[in-house]
C-alpha positions in Angstrom: 100.1 70.2 -9.5 102.8 67.6 -10.8 102.6 65.3 -13.9 105.0 62.7 -13.4 107.6 61.1 -10.8 110.5 63.9 -11.6 107.7 66.7 -11.0 106.6 65.0 -7.5 110.3 65.1 -6.3 110.3 68.9 -6.9 107.1 70.0 -5.7 107.9 68.0 -2.4 111.1 70.1 -1.9 109.2 73.2 -3.0 106.6 72.3 -0.2 109.2 72.3 2.5 110.7 75.2 1.3 107.3 77.2 1.4 106.7 76.1 4.7 110.0 77.4 6.0 109.9 80.6 4.3 106.2 81.4 4.3 105.1 84.3 7.1 101.9 82.4 8.0 100.5 78.6 7.5 99.8 77.4 4.2 97.5 74.8 2.7 98.1 72.6 -0.3 95.7 70.8 -2.7 96.2 69.5 -6.2 97.9 66.9 -8.0 101.1 65.2 -7.0 102.6 61.7 -6.0 104.4 59.6 -3.2 107.1 62.2 -2.2 104.7 65.1 -2.0 102.2 62.9 0.2 105.1 62.3 2.4 104.7 66.0 2.9 101.3 66.0 4.1 99.7 66.6 0.4 96.6 65.0 -0.5 96.1 64.6 -4.2 92.9 64.6 -6.0 93.5 61.3 -7.8 96.7 59.0 -8.2 99.8 60.5 -10.5 99.9 57.4 -12.6 96.3 58.4 -14.0 98.2 61.5 -15.9 101.9 60.2 -15.9 101.9 59.2 -19.5 104.4 60.0 -22.3 104.5 59.4 -25.9 101.7 59.6 -28.7 100.4 56.4 -28.5 100.0 55.7 -24.8 98.4 59.2 -24.5 95.7 58.3 -27.2 95.4 55.3 -25.4 94.5 57.1 -22.2 93.1 60.2 -23.7 89.2 59.7 -22.0 90.9 59.3 -18.9 93.4 62.3 -19.1 90.6 64.8 -20.5 88.4 63.6 -17.2 91.2 64.4 -14.9 92.3 67.7 -16.5 88.3 68.9 -16.0 88.2 67.6 -12.6 91.2 69.3 -11.8 90.3 72.4 -13.2 87.2 72.5 -11.6 89.0 71.9 -8.0 91.3 74.8 -8.5 88.5 77.3 -9.3 86.4 76.2 -6.6 89.5 76.4 -4.1 90.3 79.7 -5.7 93.7 79.3 -4.2 96.3 82.3 -3.6 98.4 80.8 -6.6 98.7 77.9 -8.9 102.3 76.0 -9.4 102.5 74.0 -12.4 105.3 71.5 -12.2 106.6 70.3 -15.6 104.5 67.8 -17.8 103.1 70.5 -20.2 100.7 68.2 -21.9 98.9 68.0 -18.5 99.5 70.9 -16.7 99.5 73.4 -19.3 95.9 72.4 -20.3 94.7 72.8 -17.0 96.5 76.2 -16.6 94.7 77.5 -19.7 91.4 76.3 -18.5 91.9 78.0 -15.1 93.2 81.2 -16.5 90.1 81.7 -18.6 87.8 80.4 -15.6 89.5 82.3 -12.7 92.0 85.0 -14.1 92.7 86.2 -10.9 94.9 83.3 -10.0 98.6 83.6 -10.2 100.0 80.7 -12.3 104.2 79.8 -11.8 105.4 77.3 -14.1 108.0 75.0 -12.2 110.8 73.9 -15.2 110.5 75.6 -18.7 109.5 73.8 -21.5 112.3 72.9 -23.8 111.1 75.9 -26.3 115.1 76.9 -26.9 115.2 73.2 -28.5 111.8 72.9 -30.7 108.9 74.4 -31.1 110.1 78.1 -30.2 107.0 79.6 -31.1 105.3 77.5 -27.7 107.5 80.4 -25.3 105.0 83.4 -26.7 102.0 81.1 -26.3 102.5 80.9 -22.8 102.4 84.1 -22.2 98.4 84.7 -21.7 98.0 81.7 -19.0 101.7 81.8 -17.3 102.9 84.7 -14.7 106.2 83.6 -14.3 108.6 80.5 -15.3 110.9 78.9 -13.0 113.9 77.4 -15.0 116.3 74.8 -14.1 119.0 75.8 -16.6 120.7 78.9 -16.4 120.6 79.6 -20.5 116.5 79.4 -20.4 115.3 83.2 -19.1 117.5 84.5 -22.0 115.8 81.9 -24.4 112.4 83.3 -22.9 113.2 86.8 -23.5 114.3 86.3 -27.0 111.0 84.4 -27.7 109.0 86.9 -26.1 108.0 84.6 -23.7 106.8 84.8 -19.9 108.9 86.2 -17.4 111.6 83.7 -16.6 114.1 83.5 -13.8 116.9 80.6 -13.1 116.1 79.1 -9.7 118.8 76.4 -9.7 118.6 72.7 -10.9 117.8 70.2 -8.3 120.8 68.6 -8.9 122.9 71.2 -7.3 121.0 70.3 -3.7 122.9 66.8 -4.6 126.5 68.0 -5.1 127.9 66.1 -2.1 126.7 62.6 -3.1 127.8 63.1 -6.6 131.4 64.5 -5.9 134.0 61.8 -5.4 135.9 61.6 -2.4 139.6 61.9 -2.1 139.7 57.7 -2.1 137.4 57.6 -5.0 139.4 60.1 -7.0 142.3 58.1 -6.6 140.2 55.3 -7.7 139.5 57.1 -10.9 143.2 57.0 -11.8 143.9 53.5 -10.7 143.9 50.5 -13.1 141.6 48.5 -14.1 139.9 51.7 -14.9 136.0 51.7 -14.3 133.5 52.7 -17.1 130.1 53.7 -16.2 127.5 52.8 -19.1 124.2 54.2 -19.4 121.9 53.0 -21.9 118.8 55.5 -21.2 115.7 55.3 -19.1 112.8 54.5 -21.5 112.5 51.1 -23.2 113.1 52.0 -26.7 116.2 53.7 -25.8 117.3 50.7 -24.0 116.4 48.5 -26.8 118.2 50.3 -29.5 121.3 51.5 -27.7 122.2 48.2 -25.6 123.8 46.3 -28.5 125.6 49.3 -29.8 127.1 50.1 -26.4 127.7 46.4 -26.0 130.0 46.1 -29.2 131.9 49.5 -28.2 132.7 47.9 -24.8 134.2 44.9 -26.3 136.2 47.3 -28.9 137.3 49.4 -25.8 138.4 46.5 -24.1 140.3 45.2 -27.3 142.3 48.2 -27.4 142.9 48.9 -23.8 142.6 45.8 -21.8 141.1 45.1 -18.9 138.4 47.9 -18.1 135.7 47.2 -15.3 132.3 48.2 -16.7 129.3 49.0 -14.5 125.7 49.6 -15.6 123.4 51.0 -13.2 119.8 50.0 -14.6 116.6 51.5 -13.8 114.5 49.8 -12.1 111.6 49.5 -14.0 113.3 48.0 -16.8 115.6 45.9 -14.9 114.8 42.3 -16.2 115.2 43.9 -19.9 118.8 45.2 -19.2 119.7 42.1 -17.6 118.7 40.1 -20.2 120.3 42.4 -23.0 123.8 42.7 -21.3 123.6 38.8 -20.7 124.2 38.6 -24.6 127.2 40.9 -24.9 130.4 39.2 -25.8 132.0 41.4 -23.1 130.8 41.3 -19.4 129.4 44.3 -17.5 128.3 44.6 -13.8 124.7 45.4 -13.8 123.7 47.2 -10.5 120.8 48.6 -9.1 119.3 51.5 -7.0 120.1 54.9 -6.7 123.2 54.5 -4.0 124.8 52.1 -6.2 124.7 54.4 -9.5 126.0 57.3 -7.5 128.8 55.3 -6.3 129.3 54.3 -9.9 129.6 58.1 -11.3 132.1 58.8 -8.0 134.5 56.2 -9.4 133.9 56.2 -13.0 137.1 57.4 -15.1 134.7 57.8 -18.1 131.1 57.5 -19.1 129.0 56.0 -22.2 125.8 57.4 -22.1 122.5 57.9 -23.8 121.5 61.6 -24.0 119.3 63.0 -21.1 119.6 64.3 -17.8 122.1 61.4 -16.7 124.8 63.8 -18.8 124.2 66.6 -16.3 124.6 64.1 -13.3 128.0 63.1 -15.2 129.1 66.6 -15.8 128.5 67.5 -12.0 130.3 64.5 -11.1 133.1 65.5 -13.0 133.3 62.3 -15.2 134.2 62.5 -18.9 131.7 61.3 -21.3 130.9 60.1 -24.7 127.1 60.7 -25.4 124.9 58.8 -27.9 121.2 58.7 -29.2 119.1 56.8 -31.4 115.3 57.1 -32.2 112.9 55.6 -34.7 113.1 56.9 -38.5 109.7 58.5 -38.1 111.1 60.4 -34.7 114.4 61.2 -36.5 112.2 63.0 -39.7 110.0 65.1 -37.0 113.4 66.1 -34.9 115.1 67.2 -37.9 112.1 69.9 -39.0 112.1 70.7 -35.2 114.8 70.9 -33.4 116.8 74.3 -33.4 120.0 73.6 -31.4 123.4 72.8 -32.4 123.9 70.0 -29.6 121.1 67.6 -27.4 123.4 67.5 -24.6 122.6 69.5 -21.6 126.3 70.0 -20.5 127.0 71.3 -24.1 124.1 73.9 -24.0 125.0 74.9 -20.6 128.8 75.4 -21.6 128.2 76.8 -25.1 130.2 74.8 -26.6 130.6 70.8 -27.9 132.8 69.5 -25.1 131.3 66.1 -25.2 131.2 64.5 -28.3 127.7 63.1 -29.5 127.0 60.6 -31.9 123.4 60.5 -33.1 121.4 57.9 -35.5 123.8 56.8 -38.4 126.9 58.5 -36.7 126.0 56.0 -33.4 128.5 53.2 -34.3 130.0 50.5 -31.9 133.4 51.6 -33.8 132.7 55.4 -33.4 131.9 55.2 -29.7 134.7 53.5 -28.8 137.2 55.4 -30.7 135.9 58.4 -28.7 135.8 56.6 -25.3 139.5 55.0 -25.6 141.2 58.9 -25.3 139.4 59.5 -22.5 139.8 56.6 -20.4 143.6 56.4 -21.5 144.3 60.1 -20.8 146.0 63.0 -22.9 144.7 65.9 -24.9 140.9 64.9 -25.4 140.5 63.7 -21.6 142.2 66.9 -20.3 140.2 69.4 -22.4 136.9 67.6 -21.4 138.0 67.8 -17.6 138.5 71.6 -17.8 135.3 71.9 -19.4 133.5 70.1 -17.0 135.1 72.1 -14.0 133.5 75.3 -15.6 129.6 73.9 -15.0 129.6 74.6 -11.5 130.3 78.3 -11.6 127.6 78.2 -14.5 125.0 76.2 -12.5 125.2 78.0 -9.3 123.1 80.9 -8.0 124.6 84.0 -7.6 123.4 84.2 -3.7 124.4 80.8 -3.0 120.5 79.9 -2.2 119.6 76.4 -2.7 117.0 75.9 -6.0 114.0 74.8 -4.0 114.1 77.8 -1.8 115.1 80.4 -4.6 111.7 78.8 -6.2 109.8 79.1 -3.2 110.6 82.8 -3.0 109.3 83.1 -6.7 106.1 81.7 -5.5 105.8 83.6 -2.2 106.3 86.9 -4.2 103.6 86.1 -6.8 101.2 86.3 -4.1 99.2 89.5 -3.6 99.5 90.8 -0.3 
């Protein structure tokens, strides 16, 4: 059961791996999207019915969400599957899992993707124990976090990006391009509308300052497809031109050629880290969100590579600190070269060893083994 597009992608890979490893045929049912459907999976209803994020959008769709939760629970309880795998989207999937555990306590429940209990609302870890039997974590520090917080059994199965290293890593020719002038800077203002609207003006001014200091720098902005028109409109207002590109392949090519990056905090920072791209990270939210976050966030950094490394190797500029001047001052030495760039490159080189699975397994296969092990013979 997935609740959004990223979970649908994980679900599709898990289905393939389960079919590869299972000793007998498996029947799948539940909730998924196009990627799972391509594996022969039939969803109870369209994924868009529950793929909702943010307080106001959830409230606007609350009646539909509650109806879909009830429908999903009823279907699972009637089917009595050998195992229920819930994938991310805890607002939806955990609501279903709690009800399934109460109505059919014999069904094992495995949670694929740990909620960020290590970052905020840590009490959720212990709260998961009554209805989650095992958590399959994407980040290597999460099992220890669940142990410390008295959460369910948790195993690091590897991040799906590990399966895409060949796409993320530059070939010898692209490595040469990283060193050759004019240097290429990749700009990533986020994937949500609110992020893009807050960060684009600051990023545009920062780019202008970088070029004023370094001279010609090629700037590439891989646009999120659903916000393409917004990004093109906002970038057109910049004093400093940028090449807006579209599609996953164009984004990965930009990563492989980039000398450095200016990015919004998020999963994209992990993509950049695995590509070996030094970066400066920024983030801005509304004042209300900031006030809530200051009370709830429990970690010293919001940058995923920093959390994996256990040190603040990538500079981050949040809220009032997120200014064009500060971003440009941090970017210039990363592009120019020298001590700051060398230190970050060396930190990025450690990411691989920390994220790879000790047995060399692929993440989806590692996850499939845990799912199969949870089924009683």
